[in-house]
N, C-alpha and C positions, 0 to 999 in steps of 0.2 A: 715662378715670379723671380725677377732679378732687378729690383729697383736699387739704384746706387745714389747715395747722398754724400756730398762732401761739404762740410760746414766749417768755414773759416779756416781752411787748411793752409798751413804755413810751413815752408821748409827753409831752414837756416843752416848753411855750412859754416861751422866754427872756423875762426882763424887758427892757423897753425901756431904752435908755441913760439917758433922763430919769428913768425910775422908779428905777434904781440910784442915780443922783446924788442924788435927792431923799431916798431912804432912808438913804444914807450920811450926808448932811448932817444929817438929823433923828435919826440914831442909833437908828432903829427896825428891828425885824425884819420881814421880808417877811410879808405877810398877804394873804388874799383869799378871799372867799366860803366855801363848804364844801370846796373842793378843797384838796389839800395843796400848800403853797407852800414852796419851798426857795431857797437862794441862787441856784440855777441858773435857777429860773423856776416857773411854775405847772405842776403835774403833772395833765394832763388825763386820761390813761389810765395806770394803774399795775399793773405785773406781770400783764398779761392772758395767760392760758393757755387754749388751746382746740384740740382736734383735731376737725376736721370731716370726716366720711366722704363718700365719693363719692356725689353726688346727694342728700345730706342737706339738709333745710330747717332752717336755724338762724335764730332770731329773736333780735335784741338788743333788749331792752326796758328802760325806765327813765324817770324824770323828765327834763325838760329840763336840759341841761347836765351829764348823768352821764357823757358820753364815748363814747356809742354811735355817733353819726355820725362822730366822730373816728376811732374804730376802723375803721369801714367805709371811710373815705377812705384810711386807711393801707394797707388790703388793695388798694384801687384804685390806689394810687400817687400820689394827689392830696395826701397829707400825708407828710412824711418820718418814718420811724421813728427815734425818739431812741435806743432800745435794744431788744434782743431780736431775734427771728429770725422772718420770714414765709416759709413754704415753700408752693408749689403743685405738686402731683405730685412732691414730693421735691426740687424745685429752689428754691434760696434766691432770693427776689424783692425783698429790701430795696432793691437799687440798680437794679432793672430798670425801664425806662420803662413807663408805664401802657399804651401801645400794644402793648407786647410781652408783656403778662401773660395774654393770651387771656381777659380778662374783659370784661363789659359792665355799665353802670350805668344804673339808672332813677332819675331825680331827682324830688323833690317837685313841682317847678314845670313838669314836662313837658319843657321846653327843646326845643320843636319849632321848626323854621325856618318862620316865617310865610309866606314867599314861595314855598315849595315845596308841592306837593300831598302827600297821605298817601303815595302811592307814592314820591314824590321823597324824602320824609323817611326812609322805611324802606330805600330803596335807597342812600342816601348813604354809610353805612359800607362797603357792598359796592363801591361805585364807588372809594372810596379804596383798596381792596385790589386794584383793577383786575381784578375777575372778569369773565368774558364776559357780555354783555348777556343772553343766554338764561338763564344760571345765576342772574343777578340777578333776572330776572322770575320764575323758578321759586321761588326762596327767598322773595321778597316775597309771591307768591300763596299759598304754603304757610302763612307766618306770618299773613297776613291771614285765611285760612280758620280757622286755630286760634283766632284771637281774635274772629272774627265781624265783621270790618270790611271785607270784600271790596267791599261796595257803596259804601264811602267812599273808595276808593283815589284818585279823581280830584278829591276836595275839598281845600280849603285848611283849615288848622287852625281858622281863625276860624269856619268853618261847622259845627264839631263841638261836641258838648257836652263837659263836663269828663270824663266817664267815657270817651267815645270818644277824646278826646285822650290820656288816660292809656293806652288800649289801643295807640294809635299808638306812644307812647313805649316801651311794652313790646315792641311788634313790632319797633321799630328795634333794640332790644337782642338779641332772640332770632334775628333773621335771620343774625347772625354765628356762631351755634352756639357760644357762649362756654363755656369750661370752668366758669367761675363767674359767676353772675348776681347783681349787687348791687342792692339796692332800698333807697333812703333815704326812708322815710315816704311811699310813692308815693300813698296814699289819703287823706292828711290834708286835701287841698283839695276833697274831694268831700263831698256831703251824706250823711246817714245811710243812706238807701236805696241810693244808688249804691255806698257803701262795702260794704255787705252783698253787693251783686251782684258787685263787683270781687273781694272775698274769695273768692267761689265760683269766679270765672274763674281766679284765681291758683292755687287748689287743683287745678282741671282742668289748667291749663297745666303745672304741675310734673310731672304724670303723663305728659305728652306729649313733653317735652324732656329731654335728658340732663344738664342743667346742675346744679351744686351751687348752692343758694340761700343767700345771706346777706341777711337782711331786717331793717331798722331801723324801729322804731316806738315811740311813747310810749302807744299804745292797747293795753291788756292783752287786749282781746277779740280783736284781730288776732293777738296773740302766741299766745293759747290755741288759736285755731282753725287757724292756719297752721303753726305750728312742729312739727317732729319733736322738737326740744329748744329750750328757752328759756334765754337767758342774761340774768339780771337784774342790772343795774348801778346803782350809786349812787356819786356823787362820784368817778368814774374807776376804782372797784374792783368786780370781780365779786362779787356777793353769793351767788348760787347758779346752778347749771346743772343742768337735768333736764327730763324730759318735762313737758308741761302738767299731767298728773295728779299727777306727783310733787311739783311746786312748790306745787300747790293743797292737796294732802293732807299734805305734810310740809315746810312752810316752814322754812328753815334759821335764820331769825332774825326779829326783830320787824318789820323793814323789808319783807321779802318777804311776810310774813303780811298786813301792811296794804296792800301795793301789789297783790297778786293777789286777785281776788275783787270782785264788784260785787253789792250794796253791800259796802263793805270790812268786814273782821272787827271784831267788838266786842272791846274790851280792858277788863279789870277789874283793879283792885288786889286781890290775894288773898294768902293765906298757905298755902304748902306745908307739910304736917305729916306725921308718921309716927305710926301707931298699931301698935305691935309691928313687924312686917316690912312692913306695908301703908302706902302713901302715900294721902293725902286732901287735898283743897283746900278752904279755907273762903273763901267769897265773901259778904260781908254775913252774912245769917242762913242761907245755904245751905251745906251741906256736901256735897261731890262725892267719891264714891269712884271712883278712877281705874280704867280697865279693865286687864286683864291685860298687854296689850302695853306700855302706858305704865308700869305697875308694874315690869315687867322691865327696861325701858330706864333708868328713873331708878335702879334698884338697880344695874345694870351700870355706870352713870356715877358711882355713889356720891354721888348728889346729897343734900346735907343739908337739913333743914327750913329754910325761908327765905321771905322776902317775894318774891312773883313777880308778873309780869303774865300774867294768864290771858286767852287769846284763844278766842272761840267765834264761828263764822260765823252770820250772821242766819238762814240756812236750817236750821241745827242747833238753834235755840231753839224750844221747844214751849210753847204757851200752856196755861194751866190750872194748877191746884194738884196737886202730886204728893202721894203718900200720906204722905210725910215732911216735906219742906220745899220752899218756893218763894220766889222774889223777886217783888216787885211794882213796878209802874211806872205813871205817868200818861200817857195818850195825848196827845201834842203835835202830831203830824202823821200823817195816814193817807193814803198814796198808792195809789190804785187803779191797778194795772198790768194789769188784765185777768184773767189766770189767778191772780194773787196780789195781796195787799195788803202794802205796805211800811209797817210801823208804827214810828214814831219815838217812843220812850218816854223819859220822864224818870225815871231810876232810880238810886239810889245816888250821886246828885249828878252824873250824866253823861247823855249821850244813848246810848240803846241801840236798835239797829235789829232788828226781827223780821220775817221773811218768813212770811206766813200764806197758804197756798193758799185761794182763795176756796171751793173744794169742801169745805173743812173748817169753814166758818162755819156754825154752828147757833144755835138759840135766839135770845137777845137780840142776838147778833152777826151774825145772818143778813143784816142789811142794811148791815153795816159797823160802824165803831167811832166813838164820840162823842168830841169833844174833851174832855179832862179825865177821861175814863173810867179807872177803876183796873182794871188787868188783872194777873193772876199769870202768871209764866213760870218755866221751869226748863230744865236741860240735863243730860245725862248725862256720865259720865266717859270715854266713848269718842269724844267729839267735841271735847274741849278741847285746847288747846295751851298749854304752860307755857314762859314766857320769863324769862331772868335779868334782874333789875332792873338789874344793873351792866353786862352786856355785850350784852343783847338777844338772846343766842343761845337757840335752842330746847333746853331741858333734856332733853327725852324723845326726842331724835333722835341 
């Protein structure tokens, strides 16, 4: 069993003595980037709460500097926890040394010993534990077989490709049978093809070992394909926790909506209005009647008519004029993606992206779209998301 619980975890990096003296002399308040700054220092992670089940695969995702790697390093014991409580299997780990936490970590930079063979690199942590040679050989061979690197056991790291080196780094971690396996952007140094291959290997790996996974990435594709649940962070604060499908279909706020999805969600300035007991949204000349689910949630939340930010994903926009109303745009860029075309339109004074399946192209558009071509598009009330202009929160969740 390897349940991990983080309760009100906080990480503050204290100001340097020189910084404090300078601020005091200038009579200024502490400030810094987008992170919250107090007299104590910069808050890199704020009030982080999460319960991770045994063998669950959790992915921390967010832009650079959001606090995800800092959180991972606090679990590993490489960073001190300023406040809060970390438990693994019910035992408080705040002051436990990293070597005694029964965790293993895979770094972005591989961190292999160049003078050792693959076998030597994988066996090294087991030799430190002073296991019998026969057991070390068995564990290394089993891990190498799982990762498909048996034929490379007698090679040095410099003789391996990036993907093979990363497999060795993962192998060195799993030979220890850790309760918790931590991965800090392990695929970011690989090219696109290798990343796809390694994602598949990691999915297979988690089915064959009994560890709980905590994985950090800034790549939302990795997050969506690997995680049982995703933790989306911004400026040290958790924005939303949920399954990949939940955060895609029901983003909690404007940030999550814009961060999850490729290409990202389109946002429009709109007006939420009421017609009797029914809600509708006006975008330019288009009036959208919301579906029953959104109607009920807005009514339950007692949302008043107001200016809103309306979000709709590129794949949920349909080309062509509806029987009632449509919006129009001028083609600025047409990206052929094989099975679909990504259309960038100039519409309502902004850029709007529409994904058009190539199988749907007929008539004058059968060969694609011309630069400057005027096209009509529309979307229904069952695919839109409504966000508060003031708070950015999703009003229909």
